[in-house]
N, C-alpha and C positions, 0 to 999 in steps of 0.2 A: 504494500499499500503506500505510496508515493505522498509527499507532502503536498503535491501539485496534482491529483487525482480529481479532486473538487472542482478543477477546473477545465477546461478544455476549451480549442476550434474545430468545428467543423468545417466540411468539406468545400460548405457556402462562405466559409469568412465569417462566422455567427459564433459571437463567444457565451459559449453556457459556464454555468458555476452553480454547486449547489443549494439548493432553497437557505438554507440555512445563513447563508450573506445576505437576504433578501428579505428575510425574516421580520423584520424590523424598520426603522424609517434609518435609527440611528445608524444601524450599520450600514446600510445603502451609502448614508453620507460617508462615512468612515472609508467603506469600499473607493470612494472616489476621492477621496482624500491623496490616498494610498496608491492609487492610479495617475494621481495630478502630479505627486512626487516623485514615482516611478518613470514619468515623462519629460521630467523637469529634467533628473540627475542624468539619464540615458541622454538627450540632449544637450545638456553639457558634457558628458560625455564626448561627442560627437565633437562638440567646437574644441574644444582642448588635443585631443588626439588628430582630429584630419588637421587642424592650424598647426599641429607639431609636424607632420606631414608634407603638407604644400609649404613651410616655413625650412623645411628639409632637401624640397625638390624631391619628394620621394608618392612616385605613382603604384601602386598595388595593381598586382595583376588577378584578372579576374578566374573563376574556375576556370572557363574555356582556354585557357593561357595568352587572352588581349589584355593588354595595360588598360584598365578603366580608365574614363572622362575624369570623372569624382569619385574619389576618394570616401568610404563610407565605415562607421563604425560599425556597422555588420560584418563588410567583408574584415575588418581587421577579428571579429572576435569568429569567422570560420577559419583565418590566417591562423589562430591560435588554437583553436578546436584539439587540431592535435600533436601539443605538448606534451611530454614525459617528465614527467616533476618526481624526482627520487627522492625520498627523509634520508638526509645523513644519519646514523649513529643513532641516538635515546632522544637527540635532543629537539625539543619542541620548536616548530614552525624553523626550521632550516632545510630548505629543501637544492636540489642540485638538477639544475635543465637540463635536459639531455637531447640531442640528436635536432638542433634548433636549422631548420632549414635558411636558406639566404634572406627572404625578404623577412620571414620573423625577426632576425639578426639587424637585418636594416631599420623595421621596424621598430625594434630596441633601441638603434642604437639614437633616433630619430627623438625619442620622446626624453630619453636620455640628456641629450643634449637639450634640449628644452625645457626640463628642468635644472641646471645648472645654476 
């Protein structure tokens, strides 16, 4: 049982959720606030990350191998979906990233230069 099993998108792009979240008006309002907050965070991340890539003159490669006209946060997420992280020893929070692809390294370098 996933923590997200009470939500879902159907083929017709209709968003479905468990009735629990619609039972009271206060729950609906809270859900709307959470959606708005999630949208704000996503848009802020999009602005910061895409700005860093644009400043470094990096154009991401799409799934088909063609260079994208516009960088997107969605594509950055897709690029990093395949990252392997290994925990080092018994230390909490210390991980080693392995087998990064060239485009993943390029994005990380652009972000590190942006935040110096």
